[in-house]
C-alpha positions in Angstrom: 13.2 -19.4 14.3 11.7 -21.2 11.3 10.3 -19.0 8.5 7.4 -19.7 6.2 5.4 -17.5 3.8 2.7 -17.4 1.2 3.9 -16.5 -2.3 1.8 -15.4 -5.3 0.9 -12.4 -7.5 -1.1 -10.6 -6.4 -1.0 -11.9 -2.8 -1.6 -9.0 -0.5 -5.2 -10.1 0.1 -4.2 -13.6 1.4 -5.6 -14.8 4.7 -2.9 -17.5 5.0 -0.9 -15.5 7.5 -3.8 -15.4 9.9 -4.4 -19.1 9.5 -0.8 -20.3 9.8 0.0 -17.9 12.7 -3.0 -19.2 14.6 -1.7 -22.8 14.0 1.7 -21.8 15.3 0.2 -20.3 18.5 -1.9 -23.4 19.0 1.2 -25.6 18.6 3.4 -23.2 20.7 5.8 -22.7 17.9 7.9 -19.5 17.6 7.7 -19.4 13.9 7.2 -16.5 11.4 4.9 -16.4 8.4 5.1 -13.7 5.7 3.3 -12.5 2.6 5.7 -12.2 -0.4 4.7 -11.1 -3.8 6.6 -13.0 -6.5 6.2 -11.9 -10.1 5.1 -14.5 -12.7 8.1 -16.6 -13.7 10.0 -15.7 -10.6 9.4 -18.6 -8.3 12.5 -20.6 -9.2 14.8 -17.7 -8.5 13.0 -16.8 -5.3 13.2 -20.3 -3.9 16.9 -20.5 -4.9 17.5 -17.4 -2.7 16.1 -18.9 0.5 18.5 -19.9 3.3 18.2 -22.7 5.8 15.9 -20.8 8.1 13.1 -21.4 5.6 10.8 -24.3 6.3 7.8 -23.9 3.9 5.8 -22.0 1.4 2.1 -21.8 0.6 2.1 -21.2 -3.1 -0.8 -19.6 -4.9 -1.5 -18.3 -8.4 0.2 -17.9 -10.8 2.9 -20.3 -9.5 1.1 -23.6 -8.9 2.3 -25.1 -12.2 5.8 -23.8 -11.9 6.2 -25.3 -8.4 5.9 -28.8 -9.7 9.5 -28.7 -11.0 11.0 -27.3 -7.8 11.0 -30.3 -5.5 10.2 -34.0 -5.0 6.6 -34.7 -6.2 4.1 -37.4 -5.4 1.4 -39.1 -7.5 -1.2 -36.4 -6.9 1.1 -33.6 -8.1 2.2 -35.7 -11.1 -1.4 -36.3 -12.0 -2.6 -32.7 -11.7 0.5 -30.9 -12.9 0.0 -28.4 -10.1 1.1 -28.0 -6.4 0.5 -25.5 -3.7 3.0 -26.5 -0.9 6.8 -26.3 -0.8 8.5 -27.8 2.2 12.2 -28.3 3.1 13.0 -30.6 6.0 15.1 -33.5 7.0 17.4 -32.9 4.0 14.6 -33.1 1.4 12.6 -30.6 -0.6 9.1 -31.7 -1.4 6.2 -30.2 -3.2 2.6 -31.3 -2.6 -0.9 -30.4 -3.5 -3.2 -30.0 -0.5 -6.0 -28.5 -2.5 -7.4 -31.9 -3.4 -7.7 -33.2 0.2 -8.7 -29.7 1.3 -11.6 -29.6 -1.2 -12.9 -32.9 0.0 -12.6 -31.9 3.7 -14.5 -28.7 2.9 -17.3 -30.5 1.1 -17.7 -33.1 3.8 -17.6 -30.5 6.6 -20.7 -28.9 5.0 -22.5 -32.3 4.6 -21.8 -32.9 0.9 -20.7 -36.5 0.9 -22.2 -37.8 -2.3 -21.8 -36.1 -5.7 -22.8 -37.5 -9.1 -22.9 -34.6 -11.5 -20.6 -31.5 -11.2 -20.6 -28.3 -13.2 -17.2 -26.6 -13.0 -16.8 -22.9 -13.8 -13.2 -22.4 -14.8 -10.4 -24.7 -15.9 -7.2 -23.7 -14.0 -5.0 -25.4 -11.4 -7.5 -25.1 -8.6 -10.3 -26.4 -10.8 -8.3 -29.4 -11.6 -7.7 -30.1 -7.9 -11.4 -29.8 -7.1 -12.3 -32.1 -10.0 -9.9 -34.7 -8.7 -11.5 -34.4 -5.3 -15.1 -34.7 -6.4 -14.4 -37.7 -8.7 -12.6 -39.3 -5.8 -15.9 -38.8 -3.9 -17.8 -40.6 -6.6 -18.8 -38.0 -9.2 -19.3 -39.7 -12.5 -20.1 -36.7 -14.7 -18.2 -33.4 -15.0 -19.3 -30.5 -17.2 -16.5 -27.8 -17.6 -17.7 -24.3 -18.4 -14.9 -22.0 -19.6 -14.1 -19.3 -22.1 -11.8 -21.6 -24.2 -12.1 -25.3 -24.9 -8.5 -25.2 -26.1 -7.3 -23.9 -22.7 -9.4 -26.5 -20.9 -7.6 -29.5 -22.4 -5.9 -30.4 -19.2 -8.9 -30.5 -17.0 -11.0 -32.3 -19.6 -8.3 -35.0 -20.0 -7.9 -35.3 -16.2 -11.6 -35.9 -15.7 -11.6 -38.5 -18.5 -8.5 -40.2 -17.2 -10.1 -40.4 -13.7 -13.1 -42.2 -15.2 -15.7 -39.5 -15.4 -17.9 -38.7 -18.3 -16.8 -35.2 -19.3 -18.3 -32.4 -21.4 -17.4 -28.8 -22.2 -19.7 -25.8 -22.5 -18.9 -22.2 -23.3 -18.7 -20.1 -20.1 -21.8 -18.0 -20.9 -24.0 -21.0 -21.6 -26.9 -22.0 -19.4 -25.5 -24.4 -16.9 -26.8 -28.0 -16.6 -28.8 -29.2 -13.6 -26.2 -30.7 -11.2 -25.6 -31.9 -7.7 -22.7 -29.5 -7.2 -21.7 -26.3 -9.0 -18.1 -25.2 -8.4 -16.8 -21.7 -9.3 -13.1 -21.0 -9.5 -13.5 -17.8 -11.5 -13.3 -14.2 -10.2 -16.3 -13.3 -8.2 -17.1 -10.2 -10.2 -17.5 -12.2 -13.4 -20.6 -13.8 -12.0 -22.4 -10.7 -10.6 -25.3 -10.9 -12.9 -25.5 -14.7 -13.2 -25.2 -15.9 -9.6 -29.0 -16.4 -8.9 -29.5 -18.3 -12.2 -26.4 -20.5 -11.5 -27.3 -21.5 -8.0 -30.9 -22.3 -9.0 -29.5 -25.2 -11.1 -27.6 -26.9 -8.3 -28.2 -28.7 -5.0 -25.0 -27.3 -3.6 -22.5 -24.6 -4.7 -18.8 -24.3 -3.9 -17.2 -20.9 -4.6 -13.4 -21.4 -4.0 -12.7 -17.6 -4.0 -13.1 -15.2 -1.0 -12.2 -11.9 -2.6 -14.7 -10.2 -2.6 -16.6 -11.7 0.3 -19.2 -13.0 0.6 -19.2 -13.7 -3.1 -22.3 -13.3 -5.3 -22.5 -17.0 -5.7 -22.4 -17.6 -1.9 -25.0 -15.0 -1.3 -27.3 -16.3 -4.0 -26.9 -19.8 -2.8 -27.9 -18.9 0.7 -31.0 -17.0 -0.6 -31.9 -20.0 -2.8 -31.5 -22.3 0.1 -28.9 -24.6 -1.3 -25.8 -25.9 0.6 -23.0 -23.3 0.3 -19.3 -24.1 0.6 -17.1 -21.1 0.3 -13.5 -20.1 -0.2 -12.8 -19.9 3.5 -13.8 -23.6 3.8 -11.3 -24.5 1.1 -8.6 -22.3 2.5 -8.9 -23.9 5.9 -9.3 -27.4 4.5 -6.1 -27.2 2.4 -4.2 -25.6 5.3 -4.8 -28.6 7.6 -2.4 -30.8 5.5 -0.2 -27.8 4.7 0.5 -27.1 8.4 1.1 -30.7 9.1 3.6 -31.0 6.2 5.5 -27.9 7.5 5.3 -28.5 11.2 4.7 -32.2 11.6 1.6 -31.5 13.6 -2.1 -31.4 12.8 -4.5 -28.7 13.8 -8.4 -28.8 13.7 -10.0 -27.3 10.5 -12.6 -25.5 12.5 -9.9 -23.4 14.3 -8.4 -22.4 11.0 -11.8 -21.7 9.4 -12.9 -19.4 12.3 -9.6 -17.7 12.3 -9.9 -16.9 8.6 -13.4 -15.7 8.9 -12.6 -13.4 11.8 -9.6 -11.9 9.9 -11.8 -11.4 6.8 -14.6 -9.8 8.8 -12.1 -7.4 10.5 -10.7 -6.6 7.1 -13.9 -5.7 5.4 -15.4 -4.1 8.4 -18.5 -6.2 8.8 
């Protein structure tokens, strides 16, 4: 039996087991998928401890940057300095970033196919992946809103290197009018601002799903704008992740509905 897992800290809330196990059932694979909490700085030692029964890992925060050094990378990982997938097969160990393609798949699935101006809340590894995705879709202007310009250097440089006009604003500033507003910050930090934020955008993309539905997603639906949520990204990035691990592709809508059903059951809605 092949073994896979999601690793992060904290990670108990992850819906990845539901998604990947649904994929295994669809593919008729007798594989296992676990949730493993790995303390910050502990990813290298954890991976070194894995035996040959291990096929792949879904890697979430705070390990996405550390993962880059733990396998063969590709151009996307090198560009972003972050990865979310570890796979060992055919005598090779590779690390990949499926958040970029996952973000684009999620946006297009909700009808967002053209983006010019993007406001990004947050500046971490996931934010960099989404910025790469939207610039790849044609976005020419990116405004990063974060608590520290100094800690936003990487995402600002990335957007500039990819050819977008980039600006920075303090996190608590009034957001600019934009085609797409993306939030990668904890949902609770936007409790009192969600309505004002969504009123400034034609579409909103909240990449988190804890808590769910997030204040931004709720406000977006009330406002009547297009809403892309964390379950869309989770399912979108899992499509390529499952293919990397198993060699087979599964439909995004199956993974998305599985994630939502698992979350509804968890929160008792």
